[in-house]
N, C-alpha and C positions, 0 to 999 in steps of 0.2 A: 340377615341384617334387619333390624327393626328400628325405624325412625319414630318421630313423634313422641320423644321422651317427655314433651311438655303437654301431652294430651290430657293427663289427669289434672294438671294445673289449669289447663284451659277449660276443662269441664267445671272445675270449682269456680273459676272466674266467670264462666258463662252464667252459672246460677247466681253469682253475686250481682252481675249486670242485670239479670232478669229480675231479681229481688229488688234491686235499686229502681228499676223502671216501674215495677208494680207499686212500690212505695210512692214514686212520683205520680203515678196515675191516681192512687188513693188520695194523695194530698190535694191534687187538682180537683178531684171529685168532692172532697170534703169542703173545699172553699166554695165550689159552685153550689153544693147542697145547702151550705149555710146562707149563701146569698139568696137562694130561691126559697129558703124556708121549707125544704122538703128532703128529709134524710134518705128517702127511698132512692134518690139520685145517686147517693154515695154507694149504697148496696148494689144498685144496678151497674154502676161503673166498674166496681170490683169484679162482680160475677161475669159481666160481659167481657172484660179484658182477659180474665183467666180462661174462659171458654174459647175465645178467639185465639188466644196464644196457643193452646193445645190443639185446637182444630188446625191451625196453620202448620203445626209440627207434623201432623199426620197427612195433610193433603196439599201442602204448599208446592211440593215438587210437581204434582200433576197440573196444578194451576199454572205454574211458571212455564212448564213445557208446552201447555196448550196455548198460552199467550204468545209464546215464541214461535209457534208453528214448527216445532222440532219433530223429527221423525227417527224412530228407533232403527239402529243398524245392529247386525250381529256378525258372527265370524264369517259367514258366507257373503253377506252384502257389503261388508267393510273390513276385509281381511287385514289390510295394511295397518289401519288405525287400531283395530282390535288387538293385533300383536304388539303394537307399541304400548298400549294401555296395559295389556296382560303382563308384559315383561317388567314394566315399572311396578305393577302391583305385587309381583313375586318378590322383587327387591324390597319393597316397602312393608311386606307382610300384611297386605290388605286384600280383601276379596275384590274380584273384578267388578267394577260398577257397570250399570247399563250405559250404553253409549248412544247419544242422540246427535243428529246432524241438522243444522239450520241451513236451508238453501239461501245463502246471502254471501255476496262477494266481499263484504267487509270482514277483515280478520278479527275474530274475538272468540271467547270461550267462557264457560262458567260451570260450576258444580252445584248440585242441589241434592235433595234426598234427606230423610230424617236421621240416618246413621250410616255407618260403613257398610252394613249388610244391605241397605237399600239406597246406596249411593248412585248418583247419576253424573256423568260428565257430558257436557254438550259443547260441540265444536261447530263453527260455521264452515261452509265450504271454502270461504275465502282464506281462513287461517290454514286449512289443509293444503290449499293450492299455492299459497304465497310463502310459506315457511319451509326452510330446509329441515331435514330429519332431526338434527340435534336441537334446533330451535323449537320444533314441535314437541319434542320430548320434554324440553324445559317447561313449556306451557302445560302439558299434561301432568307433569310432576307437581307443578304449582296447584293445579286443581285437585290432585290426589291429596296434597297437603291440607287443603281445606277440609277434605273428608276425614283424613287421619287425625287432624287436630280438633275435630268436632266443632267446627265453626258454623255448621249449617243450622243447628238448633237456634243459636243466638241470632243469626242474621234474619231468619224467617220470623221469629217471635218479635224481634224489635221492630221490624217493618209493620207488623200488626199493631203494636203498642203505639208507635208514632202516629199511625193513621187514626187510631182511636182517640188519642189526645187531641188531634186536629179536629176530628168530628165533634168531640165534646165541647171544645172551645167555640166552634162555629155555632153549635146548638145554643150555648149560653148567650152569645152575642145576639143571636136572633131573638131569644127570649127577652133580653134586656131592652132591645131597641123596638121590638114590634109586639112583644107580649107583656112581659112584666106581670105585676099584679097590683091591685088597688089596696093591698094591705099595708098600711103605714106603721104597723106595730113592729116591734123588734128593737127599737131604740138605736143607740150609737153602734152597738155590735153589728146589727143587721146592715146598717149603712156602710160600716167599715168592710164587712164581708163582700158587699156588692161592689165597692170600689176595688178591693183586692181582686175579686173575680174578674172584673173588666180588664184589669192590668194583666192578670194571668191568661185571659182568653187571647191576648195578643202575644205575650211572651212565651207561654208554655209550648205552643207548637214549634216555635223557633228553637227553644232550648232542647226539646225532644229530638228534633231533626239534627241539631249539632251533636248531641250525644250519639245518635246513630252513626253519623258520618265519622266521628272521631274513632269509634270502636271499629268501624269498617276499615279505615285507613290503617290502623294498627294491625289488624288481621292480615291485610295484604302484605305488609312487610314480613310478617312471620311466615306466611305461605311462600313468599319469594325465597327466603332463607332455607326453609325445609325442602322446597323443590330443588334448589341448587345442591343441597346435600344429597338428595336422592339420586340425581343424575351424575354427581361428582363433577359437574361442568357448569359453573355459574354463567359463563360467557354465552352459553346457548340460550338461556332465558333472557339475559341482557340484550342479546341481538334480537330476540323475538319481540321484546318490549319496544325496542327501537323501531322495528318494522311496523308494528301495530300502531304506534303513535304517529309515525310519518305517513301512514295511509289516511288520506283525506276523506274517505267514504264513510258516512255515518251508517250505523247498523239499523236498518228499518224495523227489525223485529223487537228492538229494545224500547222500553218506556221508563218513565220516572220511577215506577214501582220496582222494576227489575234491574235498573242500571248498576246498582252497587254489587250485584252478583258477578258481573263480568270481570275478567282479568284486567281490563283497562276500560276507561270511560268510553262507552259506545257512542256518545254524542261528540261531534267534532266541531271545531271552529271557535266557539265563544270561550273567552277567558273569564274565569270566575275566581273569587277570593278563595284562598286555600281552606278557609273555615268551611266553605260550602262545597268542597270537592268530595265526590264519592270515593275517590282513590287518592293515594299520595301522588305527588308530582312524579311523572315518569323519570325525570332526570335524577331525582333522589333515589328511586328504586334501582336504577341502572348503576349509579355510583356505589350504592350499598352492595350490590351483587359483585361488581368488579373489585371491591375492596375485601371480598371474602377470601379466606385461605382454606381451601379444601384439601385435606390430607388423604 
């Protein structure tokens, strides 16, 4: 049995999203370059964003794992977990990913790695201890779905691009208010570009972040559905999500840069607008899972 019939479609969509994001970065760089009267800024923005995007593709997994304090386990040191992952990989037609464990009692998990052959699944000790076997299988199947659907490339590159747009905007605001230049040449066009650039320096990082979050939420729904198809038991993942959301303990290993990778929001407590959520509301995900018909 091979799942992930949408993997090719997702690959095409991934490159559409990446192309759109690069166009967005180029547009922002063009406006800032016009405002500052220096075309080198545009070329620098494009080259830097491309280099950072592909660098993140090759090394993001190592960076994320190091930031999380995760430790590698193998067949001997984590036999029970290894067998769960291995059995689901056989069903899904995927190579067995490397398995990492985070010593943290908050239940959560994420996947990373640049492709299926270099995939990584990371679980907290909390999720292993607090979930039943069918629930843990649902979580692992969800993370395997991210790998099978080739979500990892998109999520890592978009994080870099969002960060770069934010840095570019901060840099321009600093130039405008503290540096600027004494050249009054350029006429109305230059003035218009400076005004537009100031507006973009405020709105562009927000727009980039909203694009990132919207894409991330859509991918979570798809991974839930494919994970449920893999186990043939949507209720297992639904109950796992319930338990994770009801656990009040925040995940200490998580931070703002890695939060979107986890199966559920690792930060607990504060309510935020749906627009700014890294994940779809748990209630909506559970309802979608319980509305599935798996034959």
